[in-house]
C-alpha positions, 0 to 999 in steps of 0.5 A: 525431528520432522523437517517441513519441506516447502511446497513449490506450488505454493510460492508467495506472490507480490501481486496486488490484484484481487486481494480483497473486494475493497482493495484496488491496485493500479500497478502500471510498470511497478517493480518487484521491490515496490510490489513486495513491500506493498504486499507485505503491508497489505497482508498484515491487515488481510490476515488480521481477523479483528480488522474492521472493514465496515467503515472502509469503502475502498482502498486504492493503491497507485504504484509503478511507472506509467500507471494509468489512474482514473480521473475520478479516483476519490481520496476521502478518509476515513471511507476511501483512501488512495495511497500513491506509492514510490517515486515512479508515481510522483505524477499522481501525488495529487490523487491521495497520500503520496509516499516517496521512496524506491522502493517505498516502505510506506504500506508497512505501517498501513495498520496504524493509519485508519481514522487519521488525517493525511498529515497523521498518516504521513507522520506515521510513515516518516516516523518509520523511515531511516533518520535523515530521509525526511524532506 
Protein backbone atom coordinates (compact mmCIF):
# COMPACT_ATOMS: atom_id res chain seq x y z
CA UNK A 1 0.00 0.00 0.00
CA UNK A 2 1.29 3.43 -0.96
CA UNK A 3 0.85 6.33 1.42
CA UNK A 4 0.42 9.74 -0.17
CA UNK A 5 2.23 12.47 1.69
CA UNK A 6 0.81 16.00 1.57
CA UNK A 7 2.90 18.51 -0.31
CA UNK A 8 3.46 21.51 2.03
CA UNK A 9 4.00 23.77 -1.00
CA UNK A 10 0.38 23.23 -2.09
CA UNK A 11 -1.62 24.16 0.97
CA UNK A 12 -5.16 25.34 0.56
CA UNK A 13 -5.98 28.99 0.92
CA UNK A 14 -9.00 30.91 2.14
CA UNK A 15 -8.29 33.93 -0.07
CA UNK A 16 -11.19 35.15 -2.18
CA UNK A 17 -9.05 37.29 -4.45
CA UNK A 18 -8.45 36.38 -8.09
CA UNK A 19 -10.64 33.26 -8.11
CA UNK A 20 -12.48 33.95 -11.36
CA UNK A 21 -12.84 36.96 -13.67
CA UNK A 22 -16.53 37.24 -12.72
CA UNK A 23 -15.99 36.99 -8.93
CA UNK A 24 -14.86 40.03 -6.98
CA UNK A 25 -14.33 40.19 -3.24
CA UNK A 26 -14.25 43.07 -0.80
CA UNK A 27 -12.66 41.50 2.26
CA UNK A 28 -11.67 44.29 4.64
CA UNK A 29 -10.73 42.74 7.99
CA UNK A 30 -12.37 39.38 7.33
CA UNK A 31 -11.40 36.60 9.72
CA UNK A 32 -10.31 33.13 8.66
CA UNK A 33 -13.67 31.70 9.76
CA UNK A 34 -15.72 33.74 7.31
CA UNK A 35 -13.09 33.53 4.58
CA UNK A 36 -12.83 29.77 4.91
CA UNK A 37 -16.59 29.20 4.82
CA UNK A 38 -16.98 31.59 1.89
CA UNK A 39 -14.17 29.94 -0.04
CA UNK A 40 -15.69 26.49 0.49
CA UNK A 41 -18.94 27.63 -1.09
CA UNK A 42 -17.28 29.38 -4.01
CA UNK A 43 -14.99 26.42 -4.68
CA UNK A 44 -18.08 24.26 -5.28
CA UNK A 45 -19.12 26.32 -8.29
CA UNK A 46 -15.56 26.87 -9.50
CA UNK A 47 -15.00 23.11 -9.57
CA UNK A 48 -18.30 22.35 -11.33
CA UNK A 49 -17.58 21.86 -15.05
CA UNK A 50 -21.31 22.21 -15.80
CA UNK A 51 -21.77 25.54 -14.03
CA UNK A 52 -23.02 28.06 -16.59
CA UNK A 53 -21.14 31.33 -16.14
CA UNK A 54 -22.61 32.90 -19.30
CA UNK A 55 -25.71 34.50 -17.74
CA UNK A 56 -23.69 35.98 -14.86
CA UNK A 57 -21.88 39.28 -15.28
CA UNK A 58 -20.50 39.59 -11.75
CA UNK A 59 -20.63 37.99 -8.32
CA UNK A 60 -19.52 40.41 -5.61
CA UNK A 61 -18.79 39.24 -2.08
CA UNK A 62 -18.61 41.69 0.81
CA UNK A 63 -17.05 40.14 3.91
CA UNK A 64 -15.26 41.35 7.04
CA UNK A 65 -15.22 44.43 9.25
CA UNK A 66 -14.10 47.84 7.98
CA UNK A 67 -14.66 46.73 4.40
CA UNK A 68 -14.60 49.50 1.82
CA UNK A 69 -17.38 48.93 -0.69
CA UNK A 70 -17.89 50.99 -3.86
CA UNK A 71 -21.04 53.12 -3.92
CA UNK A 72 -21.89 51.84 -7.39
CA UNK A 73 -21.96 48.14 -6.46
CA UNK A 74 -24.94 46.62 -8.32
CA UNK A 75 -27.12 43.75 -7.13
CA UNK A 76 -29.45 42.85 -10.00
CA UNK A 77 -30.09 39.08 -10.22
CA UNK A 78 -29.81 37.02 -12.30
CA UNK A 79 -26.97 38.97 -13.98
CA UNK A 80 -25.22 40.60 -11.01
CA UNK A 81 -25.18 39.35 -7.44
CA UNK A 82 -23.89 41.02 -4.27
CA UNK A 83 -23.59 38.77 -1.21
CA UNK A 84 -23.00 40.59 2.07
CA UNK A 85 -21.70 37.95 4.45
CA UNK A 86 -21.35 37.96 8.25
CA UNK A 87 -22.30 40.20 11.16
CA UNK A 88 -19.27 42.41 10.56
CA UNK A 89 -20.76 43.58 7.25
CA UNK A 90 -24.21 44.54 8.57
CA UNK A 91 -23.48 48.18 7.69
CA UNK A 92 -23.52 47.18 4.01
CA UNK A 93 -26.62 44.96 4.05
CA UNK A 94 -28.49 47.38 1.78
CA UNK A 95 -26.03 46.55 -1.04
CA UNK A 96 -27.38 43.06 -1.75
CA UNK A 97 -28.44 39.85 -0.04
CA UNK A 98 -27.30 39.96 3.60
CA UNK A 99 -26.40 36.75 5.42
CA UNK A 100 -25.89 37.15 9.17
CA UNK A 101 -23.62 34.91 11.18
CA UNK A 102 -20.19 34.63 12.76
CA UNK A 103 -18.84 32.94 10.81
CA UNK A 104 -21.59 32.93 8.22
CA UNK A 105 -22.26 29.61 6.53
CA UNK A 106 -24.07 31.46 3.75
CA UNK A 107 -22.00 30.68 0.71
CA UNK A 108 -22.11 26.91 1.25
CA UNK A 109 -25.49 26.86 -0.51
CA UNK A 110 -24.36 29.11 -3.35
CA UNK A 111 -24.84 26.43 -6.02
CA UNK A 112 -28.62 26.46 -5.33
CA UNK A 113 -29.20 30.21 -5.72
CA UNK A 114 -28.91 31.03 -9.38
CA UNK A 115 -32.07 32.42 -10.92
CA UNK A 116 -33.79 32.90 -7.55
CA UNK A 117 -35.09 36.15 -6.10
CA UNK A 118 -33.47 37.66 -3.01
CA UNK A 119 -36.15 36.03 -0.87
CA UNK A 120 -35.63 32.70 -2.65
CA UNK A 121 -31.90 32.90 -1.90
CA UNK A 122 -32.61 33.71 1.75
CA UNK A 123 -35.09 30.84 1.99
CA UNK A 124 -32.40 28.41 0.82
CA UNK A 125 -29.94 29.96 3.28
CA UNK A 126 -32.29 29.69 6.26
CA UNK A 127 -33.25 26.11 5.40
CA UNK A 128 -29.62 25.11 5.94
CA UNK A 129 -29.16 26.95 9.24
CA UNK A 130 -29.48 25.26 12.65
CA UNK A 131 -32.96 25.19 14.17
CA UNK A 132 -33.78 28.30 16.16
CA UNK A 133 -31.35 30.66 14.44
CA UNK A 134 -33.83 32.30 12.04
CA UNK A 135 -34.82 35.81 13.15
